[in-house]
N, C-alpha and C positions, 0 to 999 in steps of 0.2 A: 504494500500500500504506500509506503514511504517513497518507493521508486517513482510513483506517480503523484507525489506530493499530497497524499491522502493521510491525514492523521489517524493512526489506528485507534480503535476504541480501547478503553481501559478494562473491558470485559472480554471474555473468551469468544463469544458468539459474534462473528464478523458479518453475518448475513445482511443486516440492514445497511451497513456501510458499503459492502460490495454492490448491493442492488442500487443504492442511491448514486453511486459513482460509476455505474456500469459503462457509461459512454466514454470514460477516460481510458478504458482498457482496449487493447487491440481486438479486432473483430473475432478472431479465433478464440480468445479468452472470454470475451463477452458471451459467446455461445455456450461456454462451460460454467458460467456463474451460477445458474440455477442448480447444477449438479454440485458445485463446490459449496453452495449455501446449504443444500440438503445434507451433505456430509458434515458440515460444521454443526448443524443442528443436532444430528444424530450423535456424533462423537462428544459434543458438548454436554448433551443430556446424560450421557453414560459416564462421564469423567468421575464425578464424585462417588457414585456407588461402586465403580470399578476400583477405586482406591480405598474406600472406607467401608464398603458393604452397605447393607440396609440397616441403618441404626434403629429404625422403628421395630424391626423384627429380630434384630441381632444376628442377621445372616451375613457371614463374611463374604468378601468378594469372590473367593474361589468356589463358593457354592452358588453364586449368582450367575457366573459366566463360565462358558466352556472354551475349549481350544478353538472350536469353530467360531465363537464370538470374537476371540482374539485375532484369528486369521482374517476375519471380515474387517475388523477395525484397522488392521495393518494394511490390508488391500486398499481401503478407502484413503488412509493417510498417504500411501504411496502415490495414488492417483493425484491427490492435491499437490504433493511434493513435486511430482513430475511436471505438472502445469506451472508451478511457481519457478522451477529451475528454467523451464523454457522461457517464461516471461522475463526472468532476470537476464538470460542470455540475449534475448532479442531487444530488450528495452534498457538494460542496465549497462551495456557497454561491451 
């Protein structure tokens, strides 16, 4: 975001900022913003329980999530990382 002079939010979910500044990104990235926003929402929502478990029920993280969940999260994170690396390579110098 700073690459395009967008001040990043002070919170983890960047969806509103990405969507608000969609026109500043190259067209190929613009086409991916909805996907990136969806991934941000999903991973952001799962962050706290994946670290601390469900405090209400006392369920630890390892009982809330499976290897399949972890692999899916990693796949989503890699997709976003690949897009960001490409954006940096094309726009950052």
